[in-house]
N, C-alpha and C positions, 0 to 999 in steps of 0.2 A: 656301320650302318645297321639300324634296327629293322627287322622284318616287320612289315605292316601286318597287324592283326586286327581284323574288324569282323563284326557280325551284326546282323539285324536284331536288335534287342526287342522291339515291339512293332506290331503292325496295328494301326488304328482301324477300328471297325465302328462305323457310325451306327448308333442304336437310338431307339425312341426313348427307352427308359432303362436306367442302370439295373434296377432290381429285377425286372422281368427278363432282361438279357442274362443276368447272373443265374437266375433260376433255370432258364432254358439250357444254358451251357453246362451248368453243374448237375442238373437233374436228368436231362435227356441225353447229353453227350458225355457225362461223367468227367467233365473238365474240372480242374482244380482252381479254386480262387486263390491266386497268389498274393494279391494286395487289394485292399479296398479302403483308400484313405480319403477322408473328407477334406477338400481344399477350400471350402467356404463358398458362399454365394451359389449353391446348387451344383457346384462342380466336384467331381470325385476322380481320383486316380485309381482305376479298376483294371487289374491285370488278371487274365485267366490263361491257363495252358492245358493242353491235353494231359490225360492221366499218365503219371510217372515220367513225363518228359523232363522234369527237373532233375531226376536222379540219373538219367542216361545222357544228358547233354548239358554241361555246365554253361554253355553259351547258347542256350535255348532261345527261341523266339516266342514271346508272349503275344497275346492279343490284348490291346488296350481298348476297352470299351469306351467310346467317346460319344456322349449324349449330344444329339443334334440340337442346336439352339437357333439356327437361322433358317429361313425358308430354303435356301440353297442346300444346306446340310440335311434338312428334313426330306427334301426331294431325292437325296442320295441313299436314304435308308433302304436296304435290300437291293440296291442296284448300283453299287459302287464301281462296277466294271461294265456297265452297259449291257447287262444280261448274260455275260459270260461267267464261267466258273471263276470264283475269286480266290478261294483257299483250297489247299490240298491236304487232307488229313491222312497221313500214312499210318498204317497199322501192321502189326505182325500176325494178325488173325482176322482176315476180312469177314468170314462168316460169323464169327463170334460177335464182332462189333455191329455188323449189319443186322443180325437178328435181335440184338439188344436194342439198337436204335429203333428198329421196326416195332418192337414190343412197347416202346415208350412213346410211340406216336409220331416219330420223325417222318416228315414228308419226303418221299423219294420221287424223282422225276422220271425214272426209268427202272427197268429190271437190271440187276447186276449183269455185267458182261466180262468176258475174258478177252483181253487184248494181248498182243505180243509182249507188252511190257508188264502185264499183271492183271489183277482182278479189280474192277472199278465200278462205282455207281455214283450218280449225281444225287445229292440231297439238298434240302433247303433248311436254313435256320428259321427262327420264328418270324423274321421279317422278309423272307424270300431270298436272302443271299445264297447263291449257289456255291456248293462245296463238292469236291470229289472225296469219297472214301476210297482209299487206294492201298492195295497190297502189291508191292512190286515183286516181280520174279527175282529170285536170288541170282 
């Protein structure tokens, strides 16, 4: 019997525009553009990932930028989880990344705080999607 081996390859993030989303994630968060393939008829396969995550985790999870095309999808932009934090960006140096993001104009919803599990702050992407920037305690 073979052991089951699975991982989440991509998480779809509904966006208004491919190019402005790519610019935000690569310029403000320093994400890497993994793939940007034209599928025709205005559709693209756009994968992004946090910096250096491809090197450290061969079964990494990418974000798939999915352009909204229906009224229902458009209404979900920036609110895919009903106002809750949607994604958790783990880092090995909270203050380095926080200060870099702050200097690039990323919007933070609060001041950084130290919790029993680590240091965390909530920030928003260009559409208002909430993220945690998080450095876990070792």
